[in-house]
TORBA-736460 format. One record per residue: residue in one letter; x, y, z of N, C-alpha, C in turn. Coordinates in steps of 0.2 Angstrom, whole numbers, plus 5000, padded with zeros to 4 digits. Layout:
BEGIN
+--------+--------+---------+------+---------+----------+-------+--------+---------+------+
: residu : n.east : n.north : n.up : ca.east : ca.north : ca.up : c.east : c.north : c.up :
+--------+--------+---------+------+---------+----------+-------+--------+---------+------+
:      A :      X :       Y :    Z :       X :        Y :     Z :      X :       Y :    Z :
...
+--------+--------+---------+------+---------+----------+-------+--------+---------+------+
***
This chain:
BEGIN
+--------+--------+---------+------+---------+----------+-------+--------+---------+------+
: residu : n.east : n.north : n.up : ca.east : ca.north : ca.up : c.east : c.north : c.up :
+--------+--------+---------+------+---------+----------+-------+--------+---------+------+
:      M :   4996 :    4963 : 5089 :    4988 :     4961 :  5088 :   4986 :    4965 : 5082 :
:      S :   4982 :    4962 : 5076 :    4981 :     4966 :  5069 :   4973 :    4966 : 5071 :
:      T :   4971 :    4972 : 5067 :    4963 :     4974 :  5067 :   4962 :    4975 : 5059 :
:      D :   4956 :    4971 : 5056 :    4955 :     4972 :  5051 :   4950 :    4979 : 5050 :
:      L :   4951 :    4982 : 5046 :    4948 :     4990 :  5044 :   4943 :    4990 : 5038 :
:      K :   4936 :    4993 : 5039 :    4933 :     4993 :  5032 :   4936 :    4996 : 5028 :
:      S :   4935 :    4991 : 5021 :    4937 :     4996 :  5017 :   4931 :    4998 : 5012 :
:      R :   4930 :    5003 : 5010 :    4925 :     5007 :  5005 :   4926 :    5002 : 4996 :
:      N :   4931 :    4998 : 4996 :    4932 :     4992 :  4992 :   4932 :    4984 : 4993 :
:      H :   4928 :    4985 : 4999 :    4928 :     4978 :  5002 :   4928 :    4971 : 4998 :
:      R :   4928 :    4972 : 4993 :    4925 :     4965 :  4989 :   4934 :    4964 : 4987 :
:      T :   4938 :    4968 : 4986 :    4944 :     4969 :  4981 :   4950 :    4972 : 4984 :
:      V :   4949 :    4974 : 4989 :    4952 :     4977 :  4995 :   4953 :    4976 : 5003 :
:      G :   4958 :    4972 : 5005 :    4958 :     4970 :  5013 :   4964 :    4976 : 5015 :
:      L :   4960 :    4979 : 5021 :    4964 :     4985 :  5025 :   4966 :    4980 : 5033 :
:      T :   4973 :    4979 : 5034 :    4973 :     4978 :  5044 :   4979 :    4982 : 5046 :
:      R :   4977 :    4983 : 5052 :    4979 :     4990 :  5056 :   4984 :    4984 : 5060 :
:      F :   4991 :    4987 : 5061 :    4995 :     4984 :  5065 :   5000 :    4988 : 5069 :
:      W :   5004 :    4987 : 5072 :    5009 :     4988 :  5076 :   5016 :    4988 : 5073 :
:      G :   5016 :    4992 : 5069 :    5024 :     4993 :  5067 :   5029 :    4994 : 5072 :
:      G :   5028 :    4994 : 5078 :    5036 :     4995 :  5082 :   5037 :    5001 : 5083 :
:      D :   5039 :    5005 : 5089 :    5041 :     5010 :  5090 :   5043 :    5016 : 5086 :
:      P :   5046 :    5014 : 5080 :    5050 :     5018 :  5076 :   5044 :    5020 : 5071 :
:      R :   5039 :    5015 : 5069 :    5034 :     5015 :  5062 :   5026 :    5017 : 5068 :
:      G :   5025 :    5015 : 5073 :    5020 :     5016 :  5076 :   5014 :    5014 : 5074 :
:      A :   5008 :    5013 : 5071 :    5002 :     5011 :  5069 :   5002 :    5012 : 5063 :
:      C :   5002 :    5004 : 5058 :    5004 :     5004 :  5052 :   4997 :    5001 : 5047 :
:      V :   4999 :    5001 : 5043 :    4990 :     4998 :  5038 :   4993 :    4994 : 5033 :
:      Q :   4991 :    4986 : 5031 :    4994 :     4983 :  5026 :   4987 :    4983 : 5023 :
:      V :   4988 :    4984 : 5015 :    4985 :     4985 :  5010 :   4984 :    4979 : 5006 :
:      T :   4980 :    4973 : 5007 :    4979 :     4969 :  5001 :   4975 :    4967 : 4997 :
:      T :   4977 :    4963 : 4990 :    4973 :     4964 :  4984 :   4972 :    4958 : 4982 :
:      A :   4969 :    4954 : 4981 :    4971 :     4947 :  4977 :   4975 :    4948 : 4970 :
:      R :   4977 :    4942 : 4968 :    4981 :     4944 :  4964 :   4980 :    4938 : 4959 :
:      D :   4979 :    4939 : 4953 :    4977 :     4935 :  4947 :   4985 :    4932 : 4942 :
:      W :   4986 :    4928 : 4948 :    4993 :     4924 :  4947 :   4992 :    4920 : 4940 :
:      E :   4989 :    4918 : 4938 :    4988 :     4915 :  4930 :   4987 :    4921 : 4926 :
:      K :   4987 :    4925 : 4925 :    4988 :     4931 :  4921 :   4995 :    4934 : 4923 :
:      E :   4998 :    4936 : 4929 :    5003 :     4941 :  4931 :   5009 :    4934 : 4931 :
:      G :   5008 :    4927 : 4931 :    5014 :     4924 :  4931 :   5016 :    4920 : 4937 :
:      D :   5018 :    4914 : 4937 :    5018 :     4912 :  4944 :   5025 :    4913 : 4946 :
:      V :   5027 :    4917 : 4951 :    5033 :     4918 :  4955 :   5035 :    4913 : 4959 :
:      S :   5030 :    4913 : 4964 :    5033 :     4906 :  4969 :   5026 :    4904 : 4972 :
:      A :   5024 :    4902 : 4977 :    5018 :     4898 :  4980 :   5015 :    4904 : 4983 :
:      S :   5019 :    4908 : 4987 :    5015 :     4914 :  4990 :   5012 :    4917 : 4986 :
:      D :   5016 :    4917 : 4979 :    5012 :     4925 :  4974 :   5007 :    4922 : 4972 :
:      K :   5005 :    4916 : 4972 :    4999 :     4912 :  4969 :   4992 :    4916 : 4974 :
:      F :   4992 :    4919 : 4979 :    4987 :     4922 :  4982 :   4985 :    4930 : 4984 :
:      F :   4990 :    4933 : 4985 :    4990 :     4939 :  4986 :   4995 :    4945 : 4984 :
:      N :   4995 :    4952 : 4982 :    4998 :     4957 :  4982 :   4998 :    4962 : 4989 :
:      H :   5003 :    4964 : 4992 :    5002 :     4968 :  4997 :   5006 :    4975 : 4997 :
:      V :   5004 :    4978 : 5001 :    5009 :     4984 :  5004 :   5009 :    4986 : 5009 :
:      T :   5015 :    4987 : 5014 :    5013 :     4991 :  5020 :   5017 :    4997 : 5021 :
:      L :   5011 :    5003 : 5025 :    5014 :     5008 :  5026 :   5012 :    5011 : 5033 :
:      S :   5015 :    5014 : 5035 :    5015 :     5019 :  5041 :   5012 :    5024 : 5040 :
:      K :   5008 :    5027 : 5045 :    5002 :     5033 :  5044 :   5004 :    5038 : 5041 :
:      S :   5011 :    5039 : 5041 :    5012 :     5047 :  5036 :   5015 :    5045 : 5030 :
:      E :   5015 :    5038 : 5030 :    5016 :     5034 :  5022 :   5009 :    5035 : 5018 :
:      A :   5004 :    5032 : 5023 :    4999 :     5032 :  5020 :   4996 :    5037 : 5017 :
:      V :   4998 :    5043 : 5023 :    4996 :     5050 :  5020 :   4998 :    5051 : 5014 :
:      A :   5004 :    5051 : 5014 :    5008 :     5053 :  5007 :   5006 :    5049 : 5001 :
:      L :   5004 :    5042 : 5002 :    5003 :     5040 :  4995 :   4996 :    5040 : 4993 :
:      A :   4992 :    5044 : 4999 :    4983 :     5046 :  4997 :   4984 :    5054 : 4994 :
:      Q :   4989 :    5058 : 4995 :    4988 :     5064 :  4992 :   4992 :    5063 : 4984 :
:      D :   4996 :    5055 : 4985 :    4998 :     5057 :  4979 :   4993 :    5054 : 4973 :
:      L :   4989 :    5049 : 4976 :    4983 :     5046 :  4971 :   4976 :    5049 : 4971 :
:      L :   4976 :    5055 : 4977 :    4971 :     5060 :  4972 :   4973 :    5065 : 4969 :
:      D :   4980 :    5065 : 4969 :    4983 :     5071 :  4963 :   4982 :    5064 : 4956 :
:      F :   4982 :    5059 : 4955 :    4982 :     5054 :  4950 :   4975 :    5055 : 4948 :
:      A :   4970 :    5053 : 4953 :    4962 :     5052 :  4951 :   4960 :    5061 : 4952 :
:      G :   4963 :    5065 : 4951 :    4959 :     5069 :  4949 :   4964 :    5073 : 4943 :
:      D :   4967 :    5070 : 4939 :    4972 :     5072 :  4933 :   4976 :    5079 : 4936 :
:      T :   4977 :    5080 : 4941 :    4983 :     5085 :  4945 :   4991 :    5081 : 4946 :
:      A :   4991 :    5075 : 4944 :    4997 :     5073 :  4945 :   5003 :    5075 : 4940 :
:      E :   5009 :    5080 : 4942 :    5014 :     5081 :  4939 :   5019 :    5075 : 4937 :
:      Q :   5022 :    5075 : 4930 :    5026 :     5071 :  4927 :   5033 :    5072 : 4932 :
:      E :   5037 :    5065 : 4931 :    5044 :     5066 :  4935 :   5048 :    5065 : 4928 :
:      F :   5053 :    5069 : 4930 :    5058 :     5070 :  4925 :   5062 :    5066 : 4928 :
:      D :   5066 :    5068 : 4932 :    5073 :     5065 :  4936 :   5070 :    5063 : 4942 :
:      S :   5068 :    5056 : 4943 :    5066 :     5053 :  4951 :   5071 :    5054 : 4955 :
:      P :   5068 :    5055 : 4960 :    5074 :     5056 :  4967 :   5076 :    5049 : 4969 :
:      V :   5081 :    5050 : 4972 :    5080 :     5044 :  4976 :   5076 :    5042 : 4982 :
:      L :   5074 :    5037 : 4981 :    5069 :     5036 :  4988 :   5074 :    5035 : 4994 :
:      E :   5069 :    5039 : 5000 :    5073 :     5037 :  5007 :   5066 :    5034 : 5010 :
:      V :   5068 :    5030 : 5017 :    5063 :     5027 :  5021 :   5060 :    5034 : 5026 :
:      Q :   5055 :    5036 : 5026 :    5050 :     5041 :  5030 :   5052 :    5038 : 5038 :
:      G :   5053 :    5043 : 5043 :    5052 :     5045 :  5047 :   5058 :    5041 : 5051 :
:      K :   5065 :    5043 : 5048 :    5071 :     5041 :  5050 :   5076 :    5049 : 5050 :
+--------+--------+---------+------+---------+----------+-------+--------+---------+------+
***
């Protein structure tokens, strides 16, 4: 079962909470409308939305990074690390 959450950007961003199973727990899906005419038509499903799915810990980590970006405190990464799945 999923639940739509109220977004501060309700006209452009949709938030949906759902159960990601025992390993991930409660998760959120962030959905935005896609301008497929501008971005290109990859497949039929690409004509509608872009989305990213995050666990709570992933959402916290992303929020911290986005706040750094918004506050002009983000640091440049020269040697990008290999990404790992959180919670493993």
